[in-house]
All heavy atoms as a GROMACS GRO file, in nm:
protein
  497
    1MET      N    1  -1.654  -2.117  -0.127
    1MET     CA    2  -1.663  -1.972  -0.111
    1MET      C    3  -1.551  -1.907  -0.194
    1MET      O    4  -1.434  -1.942  -0.180
    1MET     CB    5  -1.648  -1.936   0.036
    1MET     CG    6  -1.653  -1.790   0.063
    1MET     SD    7  -1.652  -1.762   0.240
    1MET     CE    8  -1.549  -1.622   0.248
    2VAL      N    9  -1.586  -1.811  -0.275
    2VAL     CA   10  -1.489  -1.739  -0.357
    2VAL      C   11  -1.475  -1.597  -0.304
    2VAL      O   12  -1.575  -1.527  -0.286
    2VAL     CB   13  -1.535  -1.736  -0.505
    2VAL    CG1   14  -1.440  -1.653  -0.588
    2VAL    CG2   15  -1.548  -1.877  -0.558
    3LEU      N   16  -1.354  -1.556  -0.278
    3LEU     CA   17  -1.328  -1.421  -0.232
    3LEU      C   18  -1.334  -1.325  -0.350
    3LEU      O   19  -1.269  -1.348  -0.453
    3LEU     CB   20  -1.191  -1.409  -0.166
    3LEU     CG   21  -1.172  -1.479  -0.034
    3LEU    CD1   22  -1.027  -1.466   0.011
    3LEU    CD2   23  -1.264  -1.422   0.072
    4SER      N   24  -1.411  -1.221  -0.337
    4SER     CA   25  -1.415  -1.123  -0.445
    4SER      C   26  -1.318  -1.009  -0.420
    4SER      O   27  -1.285  -0.935  -0.510
    4SER     CB   28  -1.556  -1.066  -0.459
    4SER     OG   29  -1.595  -1.003  -0.338
    5GLY      N   30  -1.274  -0.996  -0.298
    5GLY     CA   31  -1.178  -0.890  -0.268
    5GLY      C   32  -1.137  -0.892  -0.121
    5GLY      O   33  -1.211  -0.943  -0.038
    6VAL      N   34  -1.023  -0.838  -0.095
    6VAL     CA   35  -0.969  -0.830   0.040
    6VAL      C   36  -0.925  -0.687   0.064
    6VAL      O   37  -0.862  -0.626  -0.022
    6VAL     CB   38  -0.848  -0.925   0.056
    6VAL    CG1   39  -0.782  -0.906   0.190
    6VAL    CG2   40  -0.890  -1.068   0.035
    7THR      N   41  -0.958  -0.635   0.180
    7THR     CA   42  -0.910  -0.503   0.220
    7THR      C   43  -0.801  -0.522   0.324
    7THR      O   44  -0.822  -0.589   0.424
    7THR     CB   45  -1.024  -0.417   0.279
    7THR    OG1   46  -1.124  -0.401   0.178
    7THR    CG2   47  -0.973  -0.282   0.322
    8ILE      N   48  -0.686  -0.463   0.299
    8ILE     CA   49  -0.573  -0.469   0.390
    8ILE      C   50  -0.560  -0.332   0.453
    8ILE      O   51  -0.557  -0.230   0.383
    8ILE     CB   52  -0.444  -0.506   0.314
    8ILE    CG1   53  -0.462  -0.642   0.246
    8ILE    CG2   54  -0.323  -0.503   0.407
    8ILE    CD1   55  -0.365  -0.667   0.135
    9VAL      N   56  -0.554  -0.328   0.585
    9VAL     CA   57  -0.541  -0.202   0.657
    9VAL      C   58  -0.402  -0.196   0.718
    9VAL      O   59  -0.364  -0.284   0.795
    9VAL     CB   60  -0.650  -0.189   0.767
    9VAL    CG1   61  -0.634  -0.057   0.840
    9VAL    CG2   62  -0.788  -0.204   0.707
   10LEU      N   63  -0.326  -0.095   0.680
   10LEU     CA   64  -0.191  -0.076   0.730
   10LEU      C   65  -0.187   0.050   0.817
   10LEU      O   66  -0.219   0.158   0.771
   10LEU     CB   67  -0.093  -0.060   0.613
   10LEU     CG   68   0.051  -0.022   0.649
   10LEU    CD1   69   0.117  -0.132   0.731
   10LEU    CD2   70   0.130   0.008   0.523
   11SER      N   71  -0.150   0.033   0.941
   11SER     CA   72  -0.129   0.148   1.029
   11SER      C   73   0.021   0.164   1.043
   11SER      O   74   0.094   0.068   1.068
   11SER     CB   75  -0.192   0.119   1.166
   11SER     OG   76  -0.186   0.233   1.247
   12THR      N   77   0.069   0.287   1.022
   12THR     CA   78   0.212   0.308   1.021
   12THR      C   79   0.251   0.432   1.100
   12THR      O   80   0.174   0.527   1.113
   12THR     CB   81   0.265   0.318   0.876
   12THR    OG1   82   0.406   0.327   0.878
   12THR    CG2   83   0.204   0.434   0.803
   13TYR      N   84   0.371   0.428   1.154
   13TYR     CA   85   0.429   0.542   1.222
   13TYR      C   86   0.578   0.542   1.190
   13TYR      O   87   0.650   0.447   1.222
   13TYR     CB   88   0.409   0.534   1.373
   13TYR     CG   89   0.475   0.648   1.448
   13TYR    CD1   90   0.421   0.777   1.440
   13TYR    CD2   91   0.591   0.628   1.519
   13TYR    CE1   92   0.484   0.882   1.508
   13TYR    CE2   93   0.654   0.732   1.586
   13TYR     CZ   94   0.599   0.859   1.579
   13TYR     OH   95   0.660   0.963   1.644
   14ASN      N   96   0.626   0.645   1.122
   14ASN     CA   97   0.765   0.655   1.081
   14ASN      C   98   0.810   0.530   1.007
   14ASN      O   99   0.917   0.475   1.034
   14ASN     CB  100   0.857   0.686   1.198
   14ASN     CG  101   0.838   0.827   1.250
   14ASN    OD1  102   0.786   0.913   1.181
   14ASN    ND2  103   0.879   0.850   1.372
   15GLY      N  104   0.731   0.489   0.910
   15GLY     CA  105   0.761   0.368   0.836
   15GLY      C  106   0.811   0.390   0.695
   15GLY      O  107   0.806   0.298   0.613
   16ALA      N  108   0.861   0.509   0.665
   16ALA     CA  109   0.905   0.540   0.528
   16ALA      C  110   1.006   0.439   0.476
   16ALA      O  111   1.006   0.407   0.357
   16ALA     CB  112   0.963   0.681   0.523
   17ALA      N  113   1.090   0.388   0.562
   17ALA     CA  114   1.194   0.294   0.518
   17ALA      C  115   1.138   0.155   0.487
   17ALA      O  116   1.206   0.074   0.425
   17ALA     CB  117   1.301   0.281   0.627
   18PHE      N  118   1.013   0.130   0.527
   18PHE     CA  119   0.957  -0.006   0.516
   18PHE      C  120   0.836  -0.018   0.425
   18PHE      O  121   0.809  -0.126   0.373
   18PHE     CB  122   0.918  -0.057   0.655
   18PHE     CG  123   1.027  -0.040   0.756
   18PHE    CD1  124   1.020   0.061   0.850
   18PHE    CD2  125   1.139  -0.122   0.754
   18PHE    CE1  126   1.122   0.079   0.944
   18PHE    CE2  127   1.240  -0.105   0.846
   18PHE     CZ  128   1.231  -0.004   0.941
   19VAL      N  129   0.760   0.089   0.407
   19VAL     CA  130   0.633   0.076   0.336
   19VAL      C  131   0.650   0.042   0.189
   19VAL      O  132   0.566  -0.027   0.131
   19VAL     CB  133   0.542   0.202   0.355
   19VAL    CG1  134   0.497   0.214   0.497
   19VAL    CG2  135   0.610   0.327   0.304
   20GLY      N  136   0.758   0.084   0.126
   20GLY     CA  137   0.782   0.049  -0.012
   20GLY      C  138   0.796  -0.101  -0.032
   20GLY      O  139   0.733  -0.158  -0.122
   21ALA      N  140   0.872  -0.166   0.052
   21ALA     CA  141   0.888  -0.312   0.044
   21ALA      C  142   0.757  -0.383   0.073
   21ALA      O  143   0.725  -0.485   0.012
   21ALA     CB  144   0.997  -0.358   0.140
   22PHE      N  145   0.680  -0.329   0.167
   22PHE     CA  146   0.551  -0.388   0.201
   22PHE      C  147   0.456  -0.384   0.080
   22PHE      O  148   0.397  -0.486   0.044
   22PHE     CB  149   0.489  -0.313   0.319
   22PHE     CG  150   0.354  -0.363   0.358
   22PHE    CD1  151   0.340  -0.477   0.436
   22PHE    CD2  152   0.239  -0.298   0.316
   22PHE    CE1  153   0.215  -0.524   0.472
   22PHE    CE2  154   0.113  -0.344   0.353
   22PHE     CZ  155   0.103  -0.458   0.430
   23VAL      N  156   0.444  -0.268   0.018
   23VAL     CA  157   0.355  -0.254  -0.096
   23VAL      C  158   0.404  -0.338  -0.215
   23VAL      O  159   0.326  -0.402  -0.284
   23VAL     CB  160   0.338  -0.106  -0.135
   23VAL    CG1  161   0.260  -0.090  -0.265
   23VAL    CG2  162   0.270  -0.030  -0.023
   24GLU      N  163   0.533  -0.341  -0.237
   24GLU     CA  164   0.589  -0.424  -0.346
   24GLU      C  165   0.559  -0.571  -0.322
   24GLU      O  166   0.525  -0.644  -0.414
   24GLU     CB  167   0.738  -0.400  -0.358
   24GLU     CG  168   0.804  -0.481  -0.467
   24GLU     CD  169   0.752  -0.452  -0.606
   24GLU    OE1  170   0.709  -0.339  -0.632
   24GLU    OE2  171   0.754  -0.543  -0.690
   25SER      N  172   0.568  -0.615  -0.198
   25SER     CA  173   0.535  -0.754  -0.164
   25SER      C  174   0.389  -0.785  -0.195
   25SER      O  175   0.356  -0.890  -0.250
   25SER     CB  176   0.564  -0.780  -0.017
   25SER     OG  177   0.526  -0.910   0.019
   26LEU      N  178   0.300  -0.693  -0.161
   26LEU     CA  179   0.158  -0.712  -0.195
   26LEU      C  180   0.140  -0.720  -0.346
   26LEU      O  181   0.065  -0.805  -0.396
   26LEU     CB  182   0.074  -0.595  -0.141
   26LEU     CG  183   0.050  -0.586   0.007
   26LEU    CD1  184  -0.027  -0.460   0.040
   26LEU    CD2  185  -0.023  -0.708   0.058
   27HIS      N  186   0.206  -0.633  -0.416
   27HIS     CA  187   0.190  -0.627  -0.560
   27HIS      C  188   0.239  -0.756  -0.629
   27HIS      O  189   0.187  -0.794  -0.734
   27HIS     CB  190   0.268  -0.506  -0.614
   27HIS     CG  191   0.250  -0.484  -0.759
   27HIS    ND1  192   0.132  -0.442  -0.814
   27HIS    CD2  193   0.335  -0.501  -0.863
   27HIS    CE1  194   0.146  -0.433  -0.946
   27HIS    NE2  195   0.269  -0.468  -0.977
   28ARG      N  196   0.335  -0.822  -0.571
   28ARG     CA  197   0.390  -0.946  -0.629
   28ARG      C  198   0.300  -1.067  -0.606
   28ARG      O  199   0.325  -1.174  -0.665
   28ARG     CB  200   0.528  -0.974  -0.572
   28ARG     CG  201   0.636  -0.884  -0.630
   28ARG     CD  202   0.775  -0.934  -0.595
   28ARG     NE  203   0.789  -0.962  -0.454
   28ARG     CZ  204   0.852  -0.886  -0.366
   28ARG    NH1  205   0.908  -0.774  -0.404
   28ARG    NH2  206   0.862  -0.921  -0.239
   29GLN      N  207   0.199  -1.055  -0.523
   29GLN     CA  208   0.112  -1.170  -0.495
   29GLN      C  209   0.031  -1.207  -0.619
   29GLN      O  210  -0.002  -1.121  -0.700
   29GLN     CB  211   0.017  -1.136  -0.379
   29GLN     CG  212   0.086  -1.098  -0.252
   29GLN     CD  213   0.180  -1.207  -0.202
   29GLN    OE1  214   0.143  -1.323  -0.189
   29GLN    NE2  215   0.303  -1.168  -0.174
   30SER      N  216  -0.003  -1.333  -0.631
   30SER     CA  217  -0.083  -1.377  -0.745
   30SER      C  218  -0.228  -1.333  -0.733
   30SER      O  219  -0.295  -1.310  -0.833
   30SER     CB  220  -0.075  -1.529  -0.761
   30SER     OG  221  -0.123  -1.593  -0.644
   31PHE      N  222  -0.277  -1.316  -0.611
   31PHE     CA  223  -0.414  -1.269  -0.590
   31PHE      C  224  -0.416  -1.117  -0.609
   31PHE      O  225  -0.344  -1.043  -0.542
   31PHE     CB  226  -0.461  -1.305  -0.448
   31PHE     CG  227  -0.602  -1.259  -0.418
   31PHE    CD1  228  -0.711  -1.321  -0.477
   31PHE    CD2  229  -0.622  -1.151  -0.335
   31PHE    CE1  230  -0.839  -1.278  -0.450
   31PHE    CE2  231  -0.751  -1.107  -0.307
   31PHE     CZ  232  -0.859  -1.170  -0.365
   32ARG      N  233  -0.497  -1.071  -0.700
   32ARG     CA  234  -0.500  -0.928  -0.734
   32ARG      C  235  -0.622  -0.854  -0.676
   32ARG      O  236  -0.632  -0.733  -0.690
   32ARG     CB  237  -0.501  -0.909  -0.885
   32ARG     CG  238  -0.375  -0.954  -0.950
   32ARG     CD  239  -0.265  -0.861  -0.912
   32ARG     NE  240  -0.142  -0.897  -0.981
   32ARG     CZ  241  -0.028  -0.838  -0.960
   32ARG    NH1  242  -0.021  -0.740  -0.872
   32ARG    NH2  243   0.079  -0.875  -1.022
   33GLY      N  244  -0.713  -0.926  -0.614
   33GLY     CA  245  -0.836  -0.863  -0.566
   33GLY      C  246  -0.822  -0.799  -0.430
   33GLY      O  247  -0.900  -0.827  -0.340
   34TRP      N  248  -0.723  -0.713  -0.414
   34TRP     CA  249  -0.702  -0.648  -0.285
   34TRP      C  250  -0.696  -0.497  -0.302
   34TRP      O  251  -0.672  -0.444  -0.408
   34TRP     CB  252  -0.575  -0.696  -0.217
   34TRP     CG  253  -0.448  -0.679  -0.296
   34TRP    CD1  254  -0.393  -0.770  -0.381
   34TRP    CD2  255  -0.363  -0.565  -0.300
   34TRP    NE1  256  -0.278  -0.720  -0.438
   34TRP    CE2  257  -0.256  -0.593  -0.389
   34TRP    CE3  258  -0.363  -0.441  -0.238
   34TRP    CZ2  259  -0.156  -0.503  -0.415
   34TRP    CZ3  260  -0.261  -0.350  -0.264
   34TRP    CH2  261  -0.159  -0.383  -0.352
   35ARG      N  262  -0.726  -0.430  -0.192
   35ARG     CA  263  -0.705  -0.286  -0.185
   35ARG      C  264  -0.637  -0.257  -0.053
   35ARG      O  265  -0.654  -0.330   0.044
   35ARG     CB  266  -0.835  -0.207  -0.199
   35ARG     CG  267  -0.928  -0.220  -0.082
   35ARG     CD  268  -1.052  -0.136  -0.105
   35ARG     NE  269  -1.139  -0.148   0.011
   35ARG     CZ  270  -1.230  -0.061   0.044
   35ARG    NH1  271  -1.245   0.048  -0.028
   35ARG    NH2  272  -1.304  -0.080   0.149
   36LEU      N  273  -0.560  -0.152  -0.051
   36LEU     CA  274  -0.480  -0.117   0.067
   36LEU      C  275  -0.528   0.017   0.122
   36LEU      O  276  -0.533   0.116   0.049
   36LEU     CB  277  -0.332  -0.108   0.029
   36LEU     CG  278  -0.235  -0.063   0.139
   36LEU    CD1  279  -0.236  -0.161   0.256
   36LEU    CD2  280  -0.096  -0.048   0.081
   37LEU      N  281  -0.562   0.018   0.248
   37LEU     CA  282  -0.594   0.141   0.319
   37LEU      C  283  -0.481   0.168   0.416
   37LEU      O  284  -0.441   0.079   0.491
   37LEU     CB  285  -0.726   0.127   0.396
   37LEU     CG  286  -0.849   0.088   0.315
   37LEU    CD1  287  -0.969   0.075   0.407
   37LEU    CD2  288  -0.875   0.191   0.206
   38VAL      N  289  -0.428   0.290   0.414
   38VAL     CA  290  -0.315   0.323   0.500
   38VAL      C  291  -0.356   0.432   0.598
   38VAL      O  292  -0.415   0.532   0.560
   38VAL     CB  293  -0.194   0.372   0.417
   38VAL    CG1  294  -0.077   0.408   0.507
   38VAL    CG2  295  -0.155   0.266   0.316
   39ARG      N  296  -0.320   0.410   0.722
   39ARG     CA  297  -0.344   0.508   0.828
   39ARG      C  298  -0.210   0.547   0.885
   39ARG      O  299  -0.135   0.462   0.935
   39ARG     CB  300  -0.430   0.448   0.938
   39ARG     CG  301  -0.456   0.544   1.051
   39ARG     CD  302  -0.522   0.472   1.168
   39ARG     NE  303  -0.535   0.561   1.280
   39ARG     CZ  304  -0.440   0.588   1.368
   39ARG    NH1  305  -0.322   0.531   1.355
   39ARG    NH2  306  -0.459   0.670   1.466
   40ASP      N  307  -0.175   0.674   0.876
   40ASP     CA  308  -0.050   0.722   0.930
   40ASP      C  309  -0.077   0.787   1.065
   40ASP      O  310  -0.168   0.868   1.079
   40ASP     CB  311   0.015   0.824   0.835
   40ASP     CG  312   0.147   0.874   0.891
   40ASP    OD1  313   0.242   0.795   0.890
   40ASP    OD2  314   0.152   0.988   0.936
   41ASP      N  315   0.002   0.750   1.164
   41ASP     CA  316  -0.020   0.799   1.301
   41ASP      C  317   0.072   0.916   1.335
   41ASP      O  318   0.142   0.915   1.435
   41ASP     CB  319  -0.001   0.683   1.399
   41ASP     CG  320  -0.061   0.712   1.536
   41ASP    OD1  321  -0.145   0.803   1.546
   41ASP    OD2  322  -0.023   0.643   1.632
   42GLY      N  323   0.074   1.016   1.246
   42GLY     CA  324   0.151   1.137   1.273
   42GLY      C  325   0.301   1.122   1.255
   42GLY      O  326   0.379   1.180   1.330
   43SER      N  327   0.340   1.047   1.155
   43SER     CA  328   0.483   1.025   1.130
   43SER      C  329   0.557   1.157   1.113
   43SER      O  330   0.505   1.253   1.056
   43SER     CB  331   0.502   0.941   1.004
   43SER     OG  332   0.453   0.811   1.023
   44SER      N  333   0.683   1.157   1.158
   44SER     CA  334   0.768   1.275   1.139
   44SER      C  335   0.871   1.251   1.029
   44SER      O  336   0.953   1.338   1.001
   44SER     CB  337   0.839   1.310   1.270
   44SER     OG  338   0.918   1.203   1.316
   45ASP      N  339   0.866   1.133   0.966
   45ASP     CA  340   0.954   1.105   0.853
   45ASP      C  341   0.874   1.124   0.723
   45ASP      O  342   0.771   1.188   0.721
   45ASP     CB  343   1.017   0.965   0.865
   45ASP     CG  344   0.914   0.854   0.851
   45ASP    OD1  345   0.793   0.881   0.840
   45ASP    OD2  346   0.956   0.735   0.852
   46ALA      N  347   0.918   1.065   0.617
   46ALA     CA  348   0.856   1.084   0.485
   46ALA      C  349   0.751   0.978   0.453
   46ALA      O  350   0.720   0.958   0.335
   46ALA     CB  351   0.964   1.087   0.378
   47THR      N  352   0.694   0.914   0.553
   47THR     CA  353   0.597   0.807   0.527
   47THR      C  354   0.484   0.851   0.434
   47THR      O  355   0.454   0.783   0.338
   47THR     CB  356   0.536   0.755   0.659
   47THR    OG1  357   0.642   0.703   0.740
   47THR    CG2  358   0.435   0.645   0.634
   48ARG      N  359   0.425   0.964   0.462
   48ARG     CA  360   0.314   1.009   0.379
   48ARG      C  361   0.357   1.039   0.236
   48ARG      O  362   0.285   1.009   0.141
   48ARG     CB  363   0.247   1.131   0.442
   48ARG     CG  364   0.162   1.091   0.563
   48ARG     CD  365   0.074   1.204   0.607
   48ARG     NE  366   0.132   1.258   0.729
   48ARG     CZ  367   0.098   1.371   0.784
   48ARG    NH1  368   0.008   1.447   0.727
   48ARG    NH2  369   0.154   1.411   0.895
   49ASP      N  370   0.474   1.097   0.220
   49ASP     CA  371   0.526   1.124   0.085
   49ASP      C  372   0.552   0.994   0.008
   49ASP      O  373   0.519   0.984  -0.110
   49ASP     CB  374   0.654   1.206   0.092
   49ASP     CG  375   0.632   1.344   0.150
   49ASP    OD1  376   0.520   1.399   0.136
   49ASP    OD2  377   0.727   1.399   0.208
   50VAL      N  378   0.610   0.898   0.075
   50VAL     CA  379   0.639   0.768   0.012
   50VAL      C  380   0.508   0.702  -0.029
   50VAL      O  381   0.494   0.651  -0.141
   50VAL     CB  382   0.720   0.676   0.107
   50VAL    CG1  383   0.730   0.535   0.051
   50VAL    CG2  384   0.858   0.734   0.131
   51MET      N  385   0.409   0.701   0.058
   51MET     CA  386   0.281   0.638   0.026
   51MET      C  387   0.211   0.711  -0.089
   51MET      O  388   0.150   0.645  -0.175
   51MET     CB  389   0.191   0.634   0.150
   51MET     CG  390   0.238   0.536   0.257
   51MET     SD  391   0.269   0.366   0.198
   51MET     CE  392   0.110   0.319   0.132
   52ALA      N  393   0.222   0.842  -0.094
   52ALA     CA  394   0.162   0.918  -0.204
   52ALA      C  395   0.226   0.880  -0.336
   52ALA      O  396   0.157   0.862  -0.438
   52ALA     CB  397   0.175   1.068  -0.178
   53GLN      N  398   0.358   0.866  -0.338
   53GLN     CA  399   0.429   0.826  -0.460
   53GLN      C  400   0.391   0.684  -0.503
   53GLN      O  401   0.368   0.658  -0.620
   53GLN     CB  402   0.580   0.836  -0.442
   53GLN     CG  403   0.631   0.978  -0.438
   53GLN     CD  404   0.599   1.053  -0.568
   53GLN    OE1  405   0.622   1.002  -0.676
   53GLN    NE2  406   0.544   1.172  -0.554
   54LEU      N  407   0.382   0.594  -0.404
   54LEU     CA  408   0.343   0.456  -0.434
   54LEU      C  409   0.202   0.450  -0.490
   54LEU      O  410   0.172   0.374  -0.581
   54LEU     CB  411   0.357   0.368  -0.311
   54LEU     CG  412   0.499   0.342  -0.264
   54LEU    CD1  413   0.501   0.279  -0.126
   54LEU    CD2  414   0.574   0.254  -0.364
   55ALA      N  415   0.113   0.532  -0.435
   55ALA     CA  416  -0.026   0.535  -0.482
   55ALA      C  417  -0.030   0.578  -0.628
   55ALA      O  418  -0.104   0.519  -0.708
   55ALA     CB  419  -0.108   0.628  -0.394
   56LEU      N  420   0.048   0.678  -0.665
   56LEU     CA  421   0.050   0.721  -0.804
   56LEU      C  422   0.100   0.611  -0.897
   56LEU      O  423   0.045   0.588  -1.003
   56LEU     CB  424   0.140   0.845  -0.819
   56LEU     CG  425   0.089   0.974  -0.757
   56LEU    CD1  426   0.197   1.082  -0.765
   56LEU    CD2  427  -0.038   1.020  -0.825
   57ILE      N  428   0.204   0.543  -0.855
   57ILE     CA  429   0.262   0.436  -0.936
   57ILE      C  430   0.164   0.321  -0.956
   57ILE      O  431   0.137   0.277  -1.067
   57ILE     CB  432   0.393   0.383  -0.872
   57ILE    CG1  433   0.500   0.490  -0.878
   57ILE    CG2  434   0.439   0.254  -0.941
   57ILE    CD1  435   0.621   0.462  -0.788
   58TYR      N  436   0.110   0.272  -0.846
   58TYR     CA  437   0.026   0.152  -0.853
   58TYR      C  438  -0.114   0.180  -0.903
   58TYR      O  439  -0.175   0.094  -0.965
   58TYR     CB  440   0.026   0.078  -0.719
   58TYR     CG  441   0.158   0.013  -0.696
   58TYR    CD1  442   0.248   0.060  -0.601
   58TYR    CD2  443   0.198  -0.097  -0.772
   58TYR    CE1  444   0.371  -0.001  -0.580
   58TYR    CE2  445   0.320  -0.158  -0.753
   58TYR     CZ  446   0.406  -0.109  -0.657
   58TYR     OH  447   0.528  -0.167  -0.639
   59ARG      N  448  -0.166   0.299  -0.881
   59ARG     CA  449  -0.296   0.334  -0.941
   59ARG      C  450  -0.285   0.340  -1.092
   59ARG      O  451  -0.371   0.291  -1.164
   59ARG     CB  452  -0.347   0.467  -0.887
   59ARG     CG  453  -0.408   0.456  -0.751
   59ARG     CD  454  -0.466   0.589  -0.710
   59ARG     NE  455  -0.511   0.582  -0.574
   59ARG     CZ  456  -0.511   0.683  -0.490
   59ARG    NH1  457  -0.466   0.802  -0.530
   59ARG    NH2  458  -0.555   0.670  -0.367
   60ALA      N  459  -0.178   0.401  -1.141
   60ALA     CA  460  -0.158   0.412  -1.286
   60ALA      C  461  -0.142   0.273  -1.346
   60ALA      O  462  -0.198   0.243  -1.452
   60ALA     CB  463  -0.036   0.497  -1.316
   61GLU      N  464  -0.070   0.188  -1.278
   61GLU     CA  465  -0.048   0.051  -1.328
   61GLU      C  466  -0.177  -0.028  -1.328
   61GLU      O  467  -0.203  -0.108  -1.418
   61GLU     CB  468   0.057  -0.017  -1.241
   61GLU     CG  469   0.109  -0.145  -1.302
   61GLU     CD  470   0.228  -0.197  -1.225
   61GLU    OE1  471   0.332  -0.130  -1.223
   61GLU    OE2  472   0.213  -0.304  -1.166
   62ALA      N  473  -0.260  -0.009  -1.228
   62ALA     CA  474  -0.388  -0.082  -1.218
   62ALA      C  475  -0.482  -0.043  -1.331
   62ALA      O  476  -0.565  -0.123  -1.372
   62ALA     CB  477  -0.452  -0.055  -1.083
   63ARG      N  478  -0.469   0.078  -1.384
   63ARG     CA  479  -0.557   0.125  -1.491
   63ARG      C  480  -0.517   0.069  -1.629
   63ARG      O  481  -0.594   0.073  -1.722
   63ARG     CB  482  -0.556   0.276  -1.496
   63ARG     CG  483  -0.625   0.338  -1.377
   63ARG     CD  484  -0.630   0.490  -1.391
   63ARG     NE  485  -0.679   0.546  -1.268
   63ARG     CZ  486  -0.617   0.637  -1.196
   63ARG    NH1  487  -0.501   0.682  -1.234
   63ARG    NH2  488  -0.671   0.682  -1.086
   64GLU      N  489  -0.394   0.023  -1.639
   64GLU     CA  490  -0.345  -0.026  -1.770
   64GLU      C  491  -0.408  -0.156  -1.809
   64GLU      O  492  -0.457  -0.232  -1.740
   64GLU     CB  493  -0.192  -0.042  -1.766
   64GLU     CG  494  -0.124   0.090  -1.752
   64GLU     CD  495   0.028   0.074  -1.739
   64GLU    OE1  496   0.078  -0.039  -1.726
   64GLU    OE2  497   0.096   0.176  -1.741
   0.00000   0.00000   0.00000
């Protein structure tokens, strides 16, 4: 059986200090057939801002 893709679902709450390292860890994996769905549970920190910035960075890189 060959995996064509994996969906990773991340639920976060006030995780701004951690989501960058999490996404960078995913990006360093040799398997590239993944997509990340993020659900924020009403964070009061900058989690959504951090995820938006990461999305811009990694989407642009994926298009290259």
